[in-house]
C-alpha positions, 0 to 999 in steps of 0.5 A: 673539300671532299672529292666525289668521282662518278661515272655516267653515260655519254648521253647523260654527260651531254645533257648535263653539259647542255643544261649547264651551258643554257644557264651560263655555268660550268658543268661541275658547278651545276652538279654541285648545285643539284647535289646541294639542292637534293640534300636540302630536299624538303621531301626528305622527312627528318628523324621524327617524320617532320617535313618543311615544305617551304625549306627550299622553294626557290630554284638553285638557278634560272636560265637566261630565257627564264630570267628574261621572261620573269624580268619582263613580267615584273617590269610590266607589273611595275607599269601597271602598278603605277598610278597617274599621280605617281603613287603606286597601288601599294601605298600602304604596302609597308603597313602589311609587314610579314610577322615571320620576318621579325620585329625589324622586318625587311622594309626598304624604300622605293624611288617614290620614298614609299616603304615596302617589304620585298618579301611580299612580292605576291602583292607587290608595287611598282618599286618592288617589281622593278627591284625584282626585275633588276635582281633577275636581269643581273642574276642575283641568286641570293635574292631568288627566295624573295622572288619566289616567296609566294610559290609553294613546292608541288604537291605530288600525285600520290599526296593528291590521290591520298586527299581524294581517297580520304574524302571519298572514304568519309563520304561513304562512311558518313552516308552509311552511318546515316542509314543505320537505325538509332539502336544500331548506332548506339550499339556501335558506340557502346562497344567503341566509344567515340565511334561516330567521331572516328568515322567522321572527317575532322579535317587536317592540322593547319599547323602541321607542315604535311597536313597543312598542304593536304588541307589546302588541296582539300579546300581547293577541291571543295571550291571546285564544287567537289565533295559538296556533301562534306561542306557542312563537315568542313564548316563544323571543323573550322573550315577543315582545320582539325588543330591536331594531327589526323593523318595517322588515324586516317591511314589506319582507317584506310588500311581497313577500308580499302580491302573492305570497299574493294570486296563490296565493289566486286560483289556488286559487279558479280551480282549486277548491283544487288539492289541500292544498298549493295555498296552501303556499309553495314553496322558490323562493317562500320564497327570493325572500321571504328575499331581499326582506326584506334591505336592498339593500346586504345582498343584494349582500354576501351574494350577489355577482354571478355570476362573483364566487362567487355561488350560487343555489338549485338 
């Protein structure tokens, strides 16, 4: 095996020793686990920017207290999940096989002879919870993926902020478009084909590992009663599922929108509001944003240079 020598200060070493001791392992083993976990970090995008957020959702290790706490919770759930007749609440549990587990699945029998899938502990029955408690009490780390299958990795503050920013931007764009006269809307769309689509929220791709997390948070925000004016938009796009990647378009749009919106806010503050329309984007500004959202080659194709049939918003 390759050898790696590093120098750390005394405080860091003491912290590592205490962390390892709490988990009942040697400091060297802990460091190897942490390095292994960092290498498998799903936050590191691959060569094509692909990120699999479910690649490493289980902890490498659990402390005695964490294991004891989780084991007791599973034993309590096992008691709650047992019916007076002796049957469990998950009597049809084996019929809900997870297709991602393959044709054979991972079904086993509990002490009542009931077949269940231990990968589905989010629902669980008495047998699965007792088995989970046993795995935790004995520290069977290879079983941790089964125990944490329902857990997702955290969505960072930056990603959450991005969802808020995107939804807020489209609220502004949607309102501004609705305030244009029909001839202004037509003029923009003559110059920039599909301009209204480009300036409308189309959701996130539920099949993309990155965008699906953003979609989940966006749906959660709507369920809290936020962005209610976008509910119809979500409903019109399969509950926010675009079925195609949109993040690149949104980021191009944001890059042009941020300085424009900041300037309008500053102008409104300096002018003490400047009336109700001070923060409403104009037709010219919407035209510029629609153009900015397109890829450069698309802009050239849809808007040939002057003299080659190009047109402009009048």
